[in-house]
Jmol script that loads the backbone (N, CA, C; Angstrom):
load data "model"
ATOM      1  N   GLN A   1       0.834  -1.202   0.000  1.00  0.00           N
ATOM      2  CA  GLN A   1       0.000   0.000   0.000  1.00  0.00           C
ATOM      3  C   GLN A   1       0.874   1.260   0.000  1.00  0.00           C
ATOM      4  N   VAL A   2       1.897   1.249   0.828  1.00  0.00           N
ATOM      5  CA  VAL A   2       2.805   2.399   0.889  1.00  0.00           C
ATOM      6  C   VAL A   2       3.513   2.579  -0.448  1.00  0.00           C
ATOM      7  N   MET A   3       3.944   1.454  -1.032  1.00  0.00           N
ATOM      8  CA  MET A   3       4.650   1.497  -2.305  1.00  0.00           C
ATOM      9  C   MET A   3       3.757   2.103  -3.385  1.00  0.00           C
ATOM     10  N   HIS A   4       2.487   1.727  -3.367  1.00  0.00           N
ATOM     11  CA  HIS A   4       1.542   2.238  -4.357  1.00  0.00           C
ATOM     12  C   HIS A   4       1.433   3.757  -4.253  1.00  0.00           C
ATOM     13  N   GLY A   5       1.342   4.256  -3.040  1.00  0.00           N
ATOM     14  CA  GLY A   5       1.251   5.699  -2.816  1.00  0.00           C
ATOM     15  C   GLY A   5       2.501   6.403  -3.299  1.00  0.00           C
ATOM     16  N   TYR A   6       3.650   5.763  -3.091  1.00  0.00           N
ATOM     17  CA  TYR A   6       4.927   6.347  -3.492  1.00  0.00           C
ATOM     18  C   TYR A   6       5.036   6.438  -5.012  1.00  0.00           C
ATOM     19  N   ILE A   7       4.595   5.369  -5.684  1.00  0.00           N
ATOM     20  CA  ILE A   7       4.625   5.344  -7.153  1.00  0.00           C
ATOM     21  C   ILE A   7       3.700   6.432  -7.704  1.00  0.00           C
ATOM     22  N   LYS A   8       2.532   6.574  -7.075  1.00  0.00           N
ATOM     23  CA  LYS A   8       1.577   7.590  -7.495  1.00  0.00           C
ATOM     24  C   LYS A   8       2.196   8.980  -7.354  1.00  0.00           C
ATOM     25  N   TYR A   9       2.893   9.172  -6.235  1.00  0.00           N
ATOM     26  CA  TYR A   9       3.551  10.454  -5.966  1.00  0.00           C
ATOM     27  C   TYR A   9       4.618  10.745  -7.017  1.00  0.00           C
ATOM     28  N   LEU A  10       5.411   9.729  -7.344  1.00  0.00           N
ATOM     29  CA  LEU A  10       6.469   9.899  -8.346  1.00  0.00           C
ATOM     30  C   LEU A  10       5.875  10.244  -9.709  1.00  0.00           C
ATOM     31  N   LEU A  11       4.793   9.563 -10.069  1.00  0.00           N
ATOM     32  CA  LEU A  11       4.146   9.809 -11.358  1.00  0.00           C
ATOM     33  C   LEU A  11       3.631  11.240 -11.441  1.00  0.00           C
ATOM     34  N   GLN A  12       3.000  11.706 -10.362  1.00  0.00           N
ATOM     35  CA  GLN A  12       2.477  13.069 -10.343  1.00  0.00           C
ATOM     36  C   GLN A  12       3.610  14.068 -10.485  1.00  0.00           C
ATOM     37  N   ARG A  13       4.738  13.783  -9.828  1.00  0.00           N
ATOM     38  CA  ARG A  13       5.890  14.672  -9.897  1.00  0.00           C
ATOM     39  C   ARG A  13       6.436  14.709 -11.322  1.00  0.00           C
ATOM     40  N   GLU A  14       6.477  13.544 -11.971  1.00  0.00           N
ATOM     41  CA  GLU A  14       6.955  13.463 -13.356  1.00  0.00           C
ATOM     42  C   GLU A  14       6.062  14.293 -14.275  1.00  0.00           C
ATOM     43  N   VAL A  15       4.756  14.128 -14.111  1.00  0.00           N
ATOM     44  CA  VAL A  15       3.794  14.847 -14.952  1.00  0.00           C
ATOM     45  C   VAL A  15       3.978  16.350 -14.798  1.00  0.00           C
ATOM     46  N   LYS A  16       4.186  16.797 -13.553  1.00  0.00           N
ATOM     47  CA  LYS A  16       4.375  18.227 -13.304  1.00  0.00           C
ATOM     48  C   LYS A  16       5.634  18.733 -13.985  1.00  0.00           C
ATOM     49  N   SER A  17       6.725  17.989 -13.881  1.00  0.00           N
ATOM     50  CA  SER A  17       7.981  18.439 -14.478  1.00  0.00           C
ATOM     51  C   SER A  17       7.891  18.435 -16.003  1.00  0.00           C
ATOM     52  N   ILE A  18       7.155  17.474 -16.567  1.00  0.00           N
ATOM     53  CA  ILE A  18       6.977  17.420 -18.018  1.00  0.00           C
ATOM     54  C   ILE A  18       6.161  18.631 -18.476  1.00  0.00           C
ATOM     55  N   ALA A  19       5.094  18.938 -17.741  1.00  0.00           N
ATOM     56  CA  ALA A  19       4.261  20.093 -18.079  1.00  0.00           C
ATOM     57  C   ALA A  19       5.090  21.367 -17.997  1.00  0.00           C
ATOM     58  N   TRP A  20       5.950  21.443 -16.996  1.00  0.00           N
ATOM     59  CA  TRP A  20       6.813  22.612 -16.817  1.00  0.00           C
ATOM     60  C   TRP A  20       7.783  22.752 -17.985  1.00  0.00           C
ATOM     61  N   LEU A  21       8.343  21.633 -18.420  1.00  0.00           N
ATOM     62  CA  LEU A  21       9.273  21.653 -19.554  1.00  0.00           C
ATOM     63  C   LEU A  21       8.567  22.111 -20.825  1.00  0.00           C
ATOM     64  N   GLU A  22       7.336  21.650 -21.015  1.00  0.00           N
ATOM     65  CA  GLU A  22       6.563  22.048 -22.190  1.00  0.00           C
ATOM     66  C   GLU A  22       6.337  23.558 -22.187  1.00  0.00           C
ATOM     67  N   GLU A  23       6.001  24.095 -21.019  1.00  0.00           N
ATOM     68  CA  GLU A  23       5.785  25.536 -20.888  1.00  0.00           C
ATOM     69  C   GLU A  23       7.061  26.289 -21.218  1.00  0.00           C
ATOM     70  N   LEU A  24       8.170  25.766 -20.741  1.00  0.00           N
ATOM     71  CA  LEU A  24       9.469  26.391 -20.976  1.00  0.00           C
ATOM     72  C   LEU A  24       9.780  26.413 -22.475  1.00  0.00           C
ATOM     73  N   LYS A  25       9.478  25.308 -23.146  1.00  0.00           N
ATOM     74  CA  LYS A  25       9.721  25.222 -24.590  1.00  0.00           C
ATOM     75  C   LYS A  25       8.907  26.278 -25.330  1.00  0.00           C
ATOM     76  N   LYS A  26       7.652  26.455 -24.917  1.00  0.00           N
ATOM     77  CA  LYS A  26       6.788  27.451 -25.548  1.00  0.00           C
ATOM     78  C   LYS A  26       7.388  28.842 -25.395  1.00  0.00           C
ATOM     79  N   GLU A  27       7.867  29.142 -24.189  1.00  0.00           N
ATOM     80  CA  GLU A  27       8.473  30.444 -23.908  1.00  0.00           C
ATOM     81  C   GLU A  27       9.657  30.685 -24.828  1.00  0.00           C
ATOM     82  N   VAL A  28      10.488  29.660 -24.986  1.00  0.00           N
ATOM     83  CA  VAL A  28      11.708  29.788 -25.788  1.00  0.00           C
ATOM     84  C   VAL A  28      11.394  29.947 -27.273  1.00  0.00           C
ATOM     85  N   THR A  29      10.429  29.190 -27.781  1.00  0.00           N
ATOM     86  CA  THR A  29      10.144  29.223 -29.214  1.00  0.00           C
ATOM     87  C   THR A  29       9.423  30.499 -29.632  1.00  0.00           C
ATOM     88  N   CYS A  30       8.719  31.156 -28.739  1.00  0.00           N
ATOM     89  CA  CYS A  30       7.981  32.382 -29.070  1.00  0.00           C
ATOM     90  C   CYS A  30       8.933  33.524 -29.420  1.00  0.00           C
TER      91      CYS A  30
END
end "model"
wireframe off; spacefill off
backbone 0.3
color backbone group
């Protein structure tokens, strides 16, 4: 159960960093 929560946390963190990178790319290309 703890492991499942940890994996979920890691996935959410990954998604946030990916979204942040996408935003950064948009800023740079504009």
